[in-house]
Short mmCIF file of the C-alpha atoms (twelve columns), coordinates in Angstrom:
data_MODEL
# 
_entry.id   MODEL 
# 
loop_
_atom_site.group_PDB 
_atom_site.id 
_atom_site.type_symbol 
_atom_site.label_atom_id 
_atom_site.label_alt_id 
_atom_site.label_comp_id 
_atom_site.label_asym_id 
_atom_site.label_seq_id 
_atom_site.Cartn_x 
_atom_site.Cartn_y 
_atom_site.Cartn_z 
_atom_site.pdbx_PDB_model_num 
ATOM 1   C CA . MET A 1   0.000   0.000  0.000   1 
ATOM 2   C CA . SER A 2   1.384   3.381  -1.015  1 
ATOM 3   C CA . LEU A 3   0.971   6.227  1.479   1 
ATOM 4   C CA . GLU A 4   0.973   8.691  -1.423  1 
ATOM 5   C CA . LYS A 5   -2.030  6.975  -3.019  1 
ATOM 6   C CA . VAL A 6   -3.860  6.820  0.326   1 
ATOM 7   C CA . VAL A 7   -3.382  10.554 0.890   1 
ATOM 8   C CA . PHE A 8   -4.400  11.292 -2.699  1 
ATOM 9   C CA . GLY A 9   -7.558  9.186  -2.435  1 
ATOM 10  C CA . PHE A 10  -8.364  10.688 0.960   1 
ATOM 11  C CA . PHE A 11  -8.312  14.256 -0.325  1 
ATOM 12  C CA . VAL A 12  -10.236 13.415 -3.510  1 
ATOM 13  C CA . LEU A 13  -12.988 11.756 -1.480  1 
ATOM 14  C CA . LEU A 14  -12.957 14.437 1.230   1 
ATOM 15  C CA . ALA A 15  -13.327 17.169 -1.398  1 
ATOM 16  C CA . ALA A 16  -16.348 15.388 -2.866  1 
ATOM 17  C CA . THR A 17  -18.022 14.699 0.484   1 
ATOM 18  C CA . LEU A 18  -17.527 18.239 1.808   1 
ATOM 19  C CA . ASN A 19  -18.920 19.611 -1.423  1 
ATOM 20  C CA . PHE A 20  -21.897 17.258 -1.180  1 
ATOM 21  C CA . GLY A 21  -22.505 18.281 2.423   1 
ATOM 22  C CA . PHE A 22  -22.672 21.927 1.417   1 
ATOM 23  C CA . PHE A 23  -24.790 21.256 -1.681  1 
ATOM 24  C CA . ILE A 24  -27.512 19.178 -0.030  1 
ATOM 25  C CA . GLY A 25  -30.600 21.035 1.172   1 
ATOM 26  C CA . ASP A 26  -33.090 23.579 -0.172  1 
ATOM 27  C CA . ILE A 27  -31.276 25.524 -2.878  1 
ATOM 28  C CA . ALA A 28  -32.595 28.934 -1.768  1 
ATOM 29  C CA . ASP A 29  -32.426 28.628 2.028   1 
ATOM 30  C CA . PRO A 30  -29.176 30.098 3.437   1 
ATOM 31  C CA . ALA A 31  -29.885 28.501 6.820   1 
ATOM 32  C CA . LEU A 32  -29.242 25.053 5.295   1 
ATOM 33  C CA . HIS A 33  -25.846 25.915 3.794   1 
ATOM 34  C CA . ASN A 34  -22.931 26.662 6.110   1 
ATOM 35  C CA . VAL A 35  -20.297 29.149 4.967   1 
ATOM 36  C CA . TYR A 36  -17.594 27.268 6.885   1 
ATOM 37  C CA . GLU A 37  -18.463 24.075 5.052   1 
ATOM 38  C CA . LEU A 38  -18.073 25.938 1.751   1 
ATOM 39  C CA . PHE A 39  -14.721 27.282 2.965   1 
ATOM 40  C CA . ALA A 40  -13.590 23.770 3.928   1 
ATOM 41  C CA . ALA A 41  -14.698 22.449 0.527   1 
ATOM 42  C CA . VAL A 42  -12.632 25.150 -1.219  1 
ATOM 43  C CA . VAL A 43  -9.511  24.473 0.868   1 
ATOM 44  C CA . VAL A 44  -9.662  20.677 0.518   1 
ATOM 45  C CA . SER A 45  -10.364 20.979 -3.208  1 
ATOM 46  C CA . LEU A 46  -7.287  23.185 -3.613  1 
ATOM 47  C CA . ILE A 47  -5.183  20.649 -1.691  1 
ATOM 48  C CA . ALA A 48  -6.505  17.842 -3.923  1 
ATOM 49  C CA . THR A 49  -5.559  19.907 -6.976  1 
ATOM 50  C CA . VAL A 50  -1.995  20.368 -5.744  1 
ATOM 51  C CA . LEU A 51  -1.696  16.616 -5.179  1 
ATOM 52  C CA . LYS A 52  -2.767  15.972 -8.789  1 
ATOM 53  C CA . PHE A 53  0.029   18.046 -10.337 1 
ATOM 54  C CA . GLY A 54  2.632   15.245 -10.183 1 
ATOM 55  C CA . ASP A 55  0.818   12.690 -12.373 1 
ATOM 56  C CA . ARG A 56  1.979   12.794 -16.015 1 
ATOM 57  C CA . THR A 57  -0.460  10.193 -17.406 1 
ATOM 58  C CA . GLN A 58  -3.560  10.857 -19.506 1 
ATOM 59  C CA . ILE A 59  -5.866  9.937  -16.633 1 
ATOM 60  C CA . GLY A 60  -3.777  12.226 -14.425 1 
ATOM 61  C CA . ALA A 61  -4.448  15.082 -16.832 1 
ATOM 62  C CA . VAL A 62  -8.187  14.432 -16.650 1 
ATOM 63  C CA . HIS A 63  -7.944  14.256 -12.834 1 
ATOM 64  C CA . LEU A 64  -6.256  17.661 -12.839 1 
ATOM 65  C CA . ALA A 65  -8.851  19.100 -15.224 1 
ATOM 66  C CA . THR A 66  -11.743 17.948 -13.031 1 
ATOM 67  C CA . SER A 67  -10.034 19.422 -9.997  1 
ATOM 68  C CA . LEU A 68  -9.462  22.763 -11.704 1 
ATOM 69  C CA . VAL A 69  -13.137 22.900 -12.722 1 
ATOM 70  C CA . ALA A 70  -14.215 22.154 -9.143  1 
ATOM 71  C CA . ASP A 71  -11.806 24.791 -7.776  1 
ATOM 72  C CA . LEU A 72  -13.043 27.426 -10.194 1 
ATOM 73  C CA . GLN A 73  -16.682 26.792 -9.364  1 
ATOM 74  C CA . LEU A 74  -16.145 26.621 -5.595  1 
ATOM 75  C CA . ILE A 75  -14.105 29.830 -5.606  1 
ATOM 76  C CA . ALA A 76  -16.814 31.521 -7.688  1 
ATOM 77  C CA . ALA A 77  -19.437 30.287 -5.198  1 
ATOM 78  C CA . ALA A 78  -17.415 31.650 -2.272  1 
ATOM 79  C CA . LEU A 79  -16.973 35.012 -4.015  1 
ATOM 80  C CA . MET A 80  -20.691 35.152 -4.799  1 
ATOM 81  C CA . TRP A 81  -21.493 34.413 -1.139  1 
ATOM 82  C CA . ALA A 82  -19.070 37.105 0.037   1 
ATOM 83  C CA . TYR A 83  -20.480 39.666 -2.400  1 
ATOM 84  C CA . ALA A 84  -24.077 38.904 -1.475  1 
ATOM 85  C CA . SER A 85  -23.510 38.925 2.273   1 
ATOM 86  C CA . GLN A 86  -21.023 41.815 2.543   1 
ATOM 87  C CA . ILE A 87  -21.549 44.188 -0.403  1 
ATOM 88  C CA . SER A 88  -24.969 43.692 -2.002  1 
ATOM 89  C CA . SER A 89  -27.839 45.773 -0.671  1 
ATOM 90  C CA . ALA A 90  -30.173 42.773 -1.092  1 
ATOM 91  C CA . GLY A 91  -28.020 40.630 1.181   1 
ATOM 92  C CA . LEU A 92  -27.841 36.866 1.019   1 
ATOM 93  C CA . ASP A 93  -31.332 36.348 -0.346  1 
ATOM 94  C CA . ALA A 94  -32.835 33.290 -2.037  1 
ATOM 95  C CA . LYS A 95  -31.632 34.369 -5.487  1 
ATOM 96  C CA . ALA A 96  -28.006 34.780 -4.374  1 
ATOM 97  C CA . MET A 97  -28.082 31.539 -2.400  1 
ATOM 98  C CA . ALA A 98  -29.446 29.666 -5.419  1 
ATOM 99  C CA . GLY A 99  -26.474 30.924 -7.437  1 
ATOM 100 C CA . VAL A 100 -24.006 29.835 -4.768  1 
ATOM 101 C CA . VAL A 101 -25.541 26.379 -4.438  1 
ATOM 102 C CA . SER A 102 -25.748 25.964 -8.230  1 
ATOM 103 C CA . LEU A 103 -22.038 26.687 -8.583  1 
ATOM 104 C CA . SER A 104 -21.378 24.220 -5.789  1 
ATOM 105 C CA . GLY A 105 -23.452 21.649 -7.699  1 
ATOM 106 C CA . GLY A 106 -21.236 22.072 -10.752 1 
ATOM 107 C CA . ALA A 107 -18.177 21.533 -8.575  1 
ATOM 108 C CA . LEU A 108 -19.837 18.460 -7.082  1 
ATOM 109 C CA . LEU A 109 -20.301 16.997 -10.552 1 
ATOM 110 C CA . ALA A 110 -16.606 17.584 -11.313 1 
ATOM 111 C CA . ASN A 111 -15.672 15.957 -7.994  1 
ATOM 112 C CA . LEU A 112 -17.857 12.946 -8.767  1 
ATOM 113 C CA . VAL A 113 -16.106 12.522 -12.124 1 
ATOM 114 C CA . SER A 114 -12.795 12.617 -10.255 1 
ATOM 115 C CA . VAL A 115 -13.986 9.955  -7.799  1 
ATOM 116 C CA . VAL A 116 -15.170 7.734  -10.672 1 
ATOM 117 C CA . LEU A 117 -11.780 8.135  -12.361 1 
ATOM 118 C CA . LEU A 118 -10.063 7.226  -9.099  1 
ATOM 119 C CA . VAL A 119 -12.167 4.068  -8.772  1 
ATOM 120 C CA . ILE A 120 -11.520 3.110  -12.405 1 
ATOM 121 C CA . GLU A 121 -7.797  3.721  -11.981 1 
ATOM 122 C CA . THR A 122 -7.769  1.633  -8.803  1 
ATOM 123 C CA . THR A 123 -9.643  -1.301 -10.315 1 
ATOM 124 C CA . THR A 124 -7.437  -1.398 -13.427 1 
ATOM 125 C CA . PHE A 125 -4.178  -1.200 -11.457 1 
ATOM 126 C CA . HIS A 126 -1.871  -4.144 -12.098 1 
ATOM 127 C CA . ARG A 127 0.710   -5.200 -9.549  1 
ATOM 128 C CA . ARG A 128 4.179   -5.788 -10.942 1 
# 
């Protein structure tokens, strides 16, 4: 068992589960979506992205692409939340929250693709 692969798998799965935890719930109700959970999802997703930089294979490139998509969408969701809650005169209303959760949903889809790739890569691994 490779510690590097365990850490890699851990962060890929943690990024997906944190994102799912933030995403689940009524799309327009800010009370059901915790800002700290979104922050944790962003941080863990960024860590997972850094871990994917070393792989030079084709599947590694797709892993990195899915991670970059998730990062972009989670960062956009965090910026939208910050704008709505700190700058906008309307505040964090249902419309703004729906935008934040929708962006998080896109990141969740990218994370799920990454998890599927990880499972495929694991099942096709051949010991030498």
